[in-house]
Backbone as CSV, one residue per row, in Angstrom:
resi,resn,N_x,N_y,N_z,CA_x,CA_y,CA_z,C_x,C_y,C_z
1,UNK,0.834,-1.170,0.000,0.000,0.000,0.000,0.882,1.237,0.000
2,UNK,0.682,2.127,-0.959,1.482,3.330,-1.093,0.614,4.553,-0.844
3,UNK,0.309,4.833,0.417,-0.557,5.957,0.759,0.150,7.281,0.493
4,UNK,-0.672,8.278,0.117,-0.120,9.612,-0.164,-0.954,10.645,0.575
5,UNK,-0.310,11.420,1.426,-0.961,12.486,2.187,-1.345,13.604,1.223
6,UNK,-2.628,13.968,1.194,-3.093,15.027,0.289,-3.286,16.361,0.985
7,UNK,-3.557,16.338,2.282,-3.711,17.596,2.993,-4.435,17.451,4.311
8,UNK,-4.414,18.545,5.064,-5.037,18.584,6.375,-5.541,20.000,6.620
9,UNK,-6.666,20.104,7.302,-7.180,21.411,7.691,-7.664,21.308,9.136
10,UNK,-7.275,22.284,9.952,-7.694,22.350,11.350,-8.651,23.523,11.459
11,UNK,-9.858,23.236,11.953,-10.924,24.235,11.967,-11.468,24.453,13.377
12,UNK,-11.971,25.654,13.640,-12.611,25.892,14.937,-13.933,25.137,15.005
13,UNK,-14.376,24.818,16.193,-15.617,24.077,16.381,-16.848,24.959,16.274
14,UNK,-17.059,25.529,15.096,-18.215,26.393,14.838,-18.944,25.896,13.594
15,UNK,-20.209,26.259,13.461,-21.052,25.749,12.375,-20.475,26.012,10.986
16,UNK,-19.886,27.165,10.761,-19.349,27.501,9.438,-18.227,26.551,9.003
17,UNK,-17.606,25.885,9.956,-16.512,24.965,9.631,-16.975,23.782,8.795
18,UNK,-18.265,23.446,8.835,-18.779,22.350,8.009,-18.585,22.683,6.533
19,UNK,-18.998,23.871,6.129,-18.853,24.290,4.724,-17.384,24.432,4.336
20,UNK,-16.567,24.951,5.245,-15.143,25.121,4.953,-14.480,23.750,4.769
21,UNK,-14.793,22.800,5.635,-14.228,21.449,5.521,-14.643,20.802,4.202
22,UNK,-15.916,20.930,3.861,-16.433,20.360,2.611,-15.691,20.955,1.415
23,UNK,-15.510,22.261,1.405,-14.798,22.933,0.309,-13.337,22.484,0.237
24,UNK,-12.662,22.475,1.380,-11.236,22.115,1.404,-11.004,20.689,0.928
25,UNK,-11.841,19.756,1.362,-11.686,18.361,0.932,-11.902,18.254,-0.568
26,UNK,-12.907,18.947,-1.092,-13.146,18.946,-2.531,-11.948,19.468,-3.304
27,UNK,-11.353,20.541,-2.819,-10.176,21.125,-3.479,-8.966,20.198,-3.396
28,UNK,-8.744,19.582,-2.236,-7.611,18.654,-2.084,-7.733,17.498,-3.070
29,UNK,-8.921,16.942,-3.163,-9.135,15.804,-4.060,-9.044,16.216,-5.521
30,UNK,-9.623,17.346,-5.868,-9.589,17.821,-7.254,-8.154,18.120,-7.679
31,UNK,-7.386,18.755,-6.796,-6.006,19.089,-7.159,-5.128,17.846,-7.262
32,UNK,-5.558,16.742,-6.638,-4.817,15.479,-6.737,-5.287,14.661,-7.938
33,UNK,-6.238,15.221,-8.708,-6.694,14.546,-9.915,-7.961,13.734,-9.773
34,UNK,-8.591,13.776,-8.613,-9.846,13.056,-8.416,-10.984,13.909,-8.959
35,UNK,-11.771,13.346,-9.869,-12.832,14.110,-10.513,-14.143,14.076,-9.752
36,UNK,-14.503,12.952,-9.200,-15.801,12.796,-8.535,-15.607,12.919,-7.033
37,UNK,-15.830,14.093,-6.502,-15.548,14.335,-5.094,-16.804,14.531,-4.245
38,UNK,-17.959,14.447,-4.830,-19.194,14.756,-4.105,-19.471,13.817,-2.941
39,UNK,-19.193,12.547,-3.087,-19.445,11.631,-1.971,-18.536,11.965,-0.796
40,UNK,-17.306,12.271,-1.079,-16.364,12.640,-0.013,-16.839,13.905,0.682
41,UNK,-17.308,14.857,-0.086,-17.814,16.104,0.496,-19.026,15.835,1.390
42,UNK,-19.902,14.941,0.946,-21.070,14.575,1.748,-20.634,13.943,3.069
43,UNK,-19.704,13.015,2.998,-19.227,12.328,4.203,-18.576,13.305,5.174
44,UNK,-17.750,14.195,4.646,-17.094,15.183,5.506,-18.135,16.065,6.178
45,UNK,-19.157,16.475,5.434,-20.229,17.289,6.029,-20.875,16.564,7.202
46,UNK,-21.195,15.288,7.009,-21.840,14.512,8.070,-20.930,14.350,9.282
47,UNK,-19.659,14.025,9.040,-18.745,13.763,10.154,-18.392,15.026,10.929
48,UNK,-18.173,16.132,10.221,-17.855,17.391,10.914,-19.079,17.868,11.698
49,UNK,-20.260,17.747,11.112,-21.485,18.112,11.823,-21.637,17.280,13.092
50,UNK,-21.409,15.970,12.992,-21.493,15.109,14.174,-20.482,15.531,15.229
51,UNK,-19.268,15.876,14.812,-18.245,16.305,15.765,-18.686,17.572,16.502
52,UNK,-19.316,18.484,15.778,-19.783,19.727,16.401,-20.918,19.479,17.396
53,UNK,-21.826,18.591,17.035,-23.019,18.361,17.853,-22.757,17.420,19.026
54,UNK,-21.949,16.392,18.817,-21.839,15.318,19.797,-20.520,15.240,20.558
55,UNK,-19.564,16.139,20.293,-18.277,16.056,20.982,-17.870,17.405,21.569
56,UNK,-16.786,17.397,22.316,-16.256,18.623,22.914,-15.754,19.606,21.855
57,UNK,-15.618,19.170,20.623,-15.195,20.085,19.553,-16.198,21.214,19.344
58,UNK,-17.466,20.976,19.675,-18.498,21.995,19.518,-18.554,22.994,20.662
59,UNK,-17.739,22.798,21.687,-17.694,23.717,22.819,-16.698,24.847,22.549
60,UNK,-16.775,25.900,23.330,-15.871,27.030,23.170,-14.416,26.559,23.151
61,UNK,-13.668,26.959,22.126,-12.261,26.590,21.998,-12.021,25.243,21.343
62,UNK,-13.092,24.522,21.001,-12.940,23.210,20.382,-12.449,23.301,18.942
63,UNK,-11.807,22.236,18.483,-11.312,22.187,17.100,-11.655,20.842,16.467
64,UNK,-11.622,20.843,15.150,-11.842,19.640,14.346,-10.731,19.601,13.315
65,UNK,-10.118,18.435,13.137,-9.061,18.271,12.142,-9.560,17.305,11.073
66,UNK,-9.406,17.707,9.811,-9.787,16.857,8.684,-8.522,16.565,7.890
67,UNK,-8.240,15.278,7.685,-7.049,14.839,6.959,-7.494,13.984,5.778
68,UNK,-6.834,14.187,4.633,-7.182,13.456,3.413,-5.955,12.681,2.939
69,UNK,-6.149,11.375,2.705,-5.058,10.496,2.287,-5.523,9.656,1.110
70,UNK,-4.707,9.631,0.057,-4.975,8.745,-1.080,-4.372,7.394,-0.727
71,UNK,-5.223,6.391,-0.580,-4.761,5.049,-0.255,-4.078,4.440,-1.474
72,UNK,-4.681,4.644,-2.634,-4.084,4.283,-3.915,-4.736,5.170,-4.973
73,UNK,-4.593,4.847,-6.238,-5.111,5.710,-7.300,-6.633,5.816,-7.298
74,UNK,-7.317,4.852,-6.677,-8.777,4.840,-6.710,-9.451,4.981,-5.354
75,UNK,-8.712,4.880,-4.283,-9.320,4.896,-2.949,-8.703,6.001,-2.104
76,UNK,-9.562,6.740,-1.419,-9.098,7.781,-0.504,-9.691,7.556,0.870
77,UNK,-8.997,8.087,1.868,-9.478,8.020,3.249,-9.543,9.444,3.778
78,UNK,-10.656,9.785,4.362,-10.837,11.091,4.992,-10.972,10.842,6.483
79,UNK,-10.152,11.496,7.264,-10.208,11.289,8.703,-10.595,12.587,9.384
80,UNK,-11.636,12.524,10.207,-12.096,13.684,10.965,-11.808,13.403,12.438
81,UNK,-10.962,14.225,13.013,-10.594,14.048,14.415,-11.247,15.148,15.240
82,UNK,-11.908,14.735,16.321,-12.586,15.706,17.182,-11.955,15.699,18.570
83,UNK,-12.501,16.527,19.461,-11.959,16.655,20.815,-12.515,15.632,21.795
84,UNK,-13.289,14.674,21.300,-13.750,13.569,22.133,-15.116,13.760,22.754
85,UNK,-15.664,12.633,23.206,-16.980,12.600,23.835,-17.031,11.415,24.798
86,UNK,-18.122,11.317,25.535,-18.293,10.204,26.471,-18.730,8.928,25.767
87,UNK,-19.124,9.032,24.513,-19.590,7.878,23.749,-18.766,7.716,22.483
88,UNK,-18.859,6.547,21.880,-18.178,6.265,20.617,-19.223,6.338,19.501
89,UNK,-18.889,6.966,18.379,-19.858,7.072,17.280,-20.294,5.696,16.772
90,UNK,-21.583,5.585,16.488,-22.110,4.344,15.915,-23.297,4.687,15.037
91,UNK,-23.476,3.890,14.013,-24.609,4.044,13.116,-25.858,3.534,13.828
92,UNK,-27.000,4.144,13.525,-28.253,3.675,14.107,-29.375,3.875,13.106
93,UNK,-30.466,3.174,13.337,-31.632,3.353,12.474,-32.532,4.400,13.095
94,UNK,-33.038,5.301,12.248,-33.947,6.338,12.710,-35.348,6.037,12.216
95,UNK,-36.322,6.485,12.969,-37.710,6.323,12.554,-38.053,7.306,11.445
96,UNK,-39.133,7.038,10.752,-39.557,7.899,9.644,-39.790,9.344,10.072
97,UNK,-40.195,9.552,11.298,-40.508,10.899,11.776,-39.336,11.576,12.488
98,UNK,-38.231,10.866,12.650,-37.063,11.452,13.321,-36.424,12.514,12.435
99,UNK,-36.027,13.619,13.053,-35.371,14.712,12.315,-33.859,14.546,12.270
100,UNK,-33.312,13.688,13.117,-31.866,13.506,13.221,-31.542,12.019,13.281
101,UNK,-30.240,11.710,13.245,-29.808,10.344,13.479,-29.496,9.521,12.251
102,UNK,-29.405,10.153,11.090,-29.134,9.398,9.867,-27.721,9.587,9.323
103,UNK,-26.936,10.459,9.921,-25.621,10.811,9.393,-24.658,9.649,9.239
104,UNK,-24.409,8.912,10.314,-23.467,7.793,10.224,-24.036,6.654,9.401
105,UNK,-25.355,6.483,9.421,-25.980,5.479,8.554,-25.706,5.835,7.099
106,UNK,-25.841,7.115,6.762,-25.566,7.570,5.399,-24.105,7.351,5.032
107,UNK,-23.207,7.695,5.929,-21.779,7.485,5.700,-21.510,5.998,5.457
108,UNK,-22.144,5.159,6.262,-21.992,3.708,6.122,-22.455,3.233,4.747
109,UNK,-23.506,3.831,4.213,-24.067,3.416,2.937,-23.183,3.791,1.751
110,UNK,-22.474,4.905,1.830,-21.705,5.380,0.678,-20.205,5.123,0.784
111,UNK,-19.762,4.518,1.870,-18.344,4.254,2.075,-18.009,2.793,1.824
112,UNK,-16.735,2.544,1.515,-16.247,1.167,1.434,-16.242,0.581,2.832
113,UNK,-15.802,1.398,3.788,-15.776,1.010,5.192,-15.612,2.276,6.013
114,UNK,-15.910,2.177,7.285,-15.684,3.301,8.180,-15.409,2.769,9.572
115,UNK,-14.794,3.574,10.395,-14.466,3.144,11.731,-14.049,4.313,12.608
116,UNK,-13.738,4.016,13.842,-13.357,5.032,14.823,-12.056,4.609,15.482
117,UNK,-11.132,5.545,15.575,-9.880,5.323,16.320,-9.925,6.180,17.565
118,UNK,-9.705,5.583,18.728,-9.611,6.357,19.956,-8.170,6.814,20.090
119,UNK,-7.984,8.117,20.247,-6.643,8.689,20.231,-6.123,9.053,21.613
120,UNK,-6.858,8.737,22.650,-6.431,9.075,23.992,-6.952,10.436,24.404
121,UNK,-6.984,10.695,25.692,-7.475,11.959,26.230,-8.821,12.322,25.622
122,UNK,-9.681,11.307,25.439,-11.039,11.477,24.929,-11.094,11.867,23.460
123,UNK,-9.988,12.100,22.815,-10.003,12.467,21.402,-10.271,11.225,20.561
124,UNK,-11.055,11.388,19.494,-11.369,10.258,18.625,-11.347,10.698,17.178
125,UNK,-11.070,9.735,16.306,-11.008,10.018,14.882,-11.946,9.070,14.161
126,UNK,-12.733,9.600,13.225,-13.615,8.766,12.422,-13.005,8.709,11.039
127,UNK,-12.820,7.506,10.492,-12.159,7.351,9.210,-12.961,6.495,8.251
128,UNK,-13.610,7.117,7.296,-14.274,6.351,6.245,-13.310,6.134,5.092
129,UNK,-13.469,5.075,4.371,-12.671,4.850,3.178,-13.584,4.978,1.980
130,UNK,-13.114,5.685,0.985,-13.927,5.949,-0.185,-13.181,5.602,-1.443
131,UNK,-13.905,5.273,-2.444,-13.322,5.101,-3.758,-13.116,6.500,-4.278
132,UNK,-11.896,6.886,-4.477,-11.624,8.219,-4.982,-12.040,9.303,-4.030
133,UNK,-11.867,9.109,-2.736,-12.294,10.125,-1.795,-11.249,10.435,-0.753
134,UNK,-11.626,10.393,0.539,-10.726,10.837,1.579,-10.787,10.011,2.849
135,UNK,-10.187,10.489,3.962,-10.163,9.763,5.235,-10.613,10.652,6.384
136,UNK,-11.251,10.081,7.367,-11.727,10.814,8.525,-11.283,10.123,9.810
137,UNK,-10.938,10.848,10.840,-10.538,10.211,12.080,-11.702,9.484,12.712
138,UNK,-12.870,9.827,12.351,-14.021,8.969,12.570,-14.171,8.443,11.162
139,UNK,-13.965,7.188,10.906,-13.702,6.689,9.574,-14.876,6.239,8.752
140,UNK,-14.689,6.282,7.429,-15.718,5.869,6.481,-15.094,5.434,5.170
141,UNK,-15.766,4.567,4.425,-15.290,4.145,3.118,-16.445,4.089,2.151
142,UNK,-16.184,4.253,0.856,-17.241,4.247,-0.147,-17.275,2.982,-0.963
143,UNK,-18.446,2.639,-1.430,-18.615,1.511,-2.331,-18.372,1.991,-3.749
144,UNK,-17.823,1.140,-4.631,-17.505,1.553,-5.996,-18.680,2.164,-6.748
145,UNK,-19.879,1.692,-6.553,-21.018,2.228,-7.287,-21.463,3.574,-6.753
146,UNK,-21.066,3.911,-5.549,-21.469,5.170,-4.935,-20.326,6.178,-4.917
147,UNK,-19.309,5.951,-5.737,-18.091,6.725,-5.706,-18.313,8.213,-5.607
148,UNK,-17.607,8.775,-4.708,-17.535,10.211,-4.512,-16.512,10.400,-3.425
149,UNK,-15.680,11.403,-3.521,-14.616,11.591,-2.527,-15.099,11.855,-1.123
150,UNK,-14.679,11.019,-0.217,-14.867,11.181,1.224,-14.617,9.830,1.861
151,UNK,-14.143,9.854,3.061,-13.829,8.614,3.743,-12.945,7.784,2.856
152,UNK,-13.235,6.489,2.717,-12.423,5.690,1.810,-13.296,5.335,0.634
153,UNK,-12.871,5.747,-0.549,-13.707,5.534,-1.729,-12.855,5.252,-2.955
154,UNK,-13.440,4.622,-3.946,-12.753,4.351,-5.205,-13.091,5.458,-6.181
155,UNK,-12.053,5.951,-6.897,-12.317,7.012,-7.872,-11.898,6.591,-9.250
């Protein structure tokens, strides 16, 4: 495996950081030659939003780090690292009338794989793998038919 670091962005734990992260990941992937980056952008939006809502990153002074790595020519990993929480992220099923709770389920559907790395001191990273996408410290991966950059995906 010949992974290639494409970039990293460290953002404050504020709502506007979701759009900034989505834009930065799209630019990193596009500049590396990945054409289909929409899935990666979707995954990053979901993971950064979750970090803001469910972790200490959303508190005053909190930060979120987004790292993008090309696993190979067709697969990218997007890693979103937050300031930690009392719980570990997990996908769940939401009812038809629920307004929230579909983010990680969505990430799971469009990624090759996803997972969580505990980094100590309550910090955690979600990392999805995408075909032609990116990596998140709270992890995700994309399926070939759903290709779009984010988490781990084929491009």
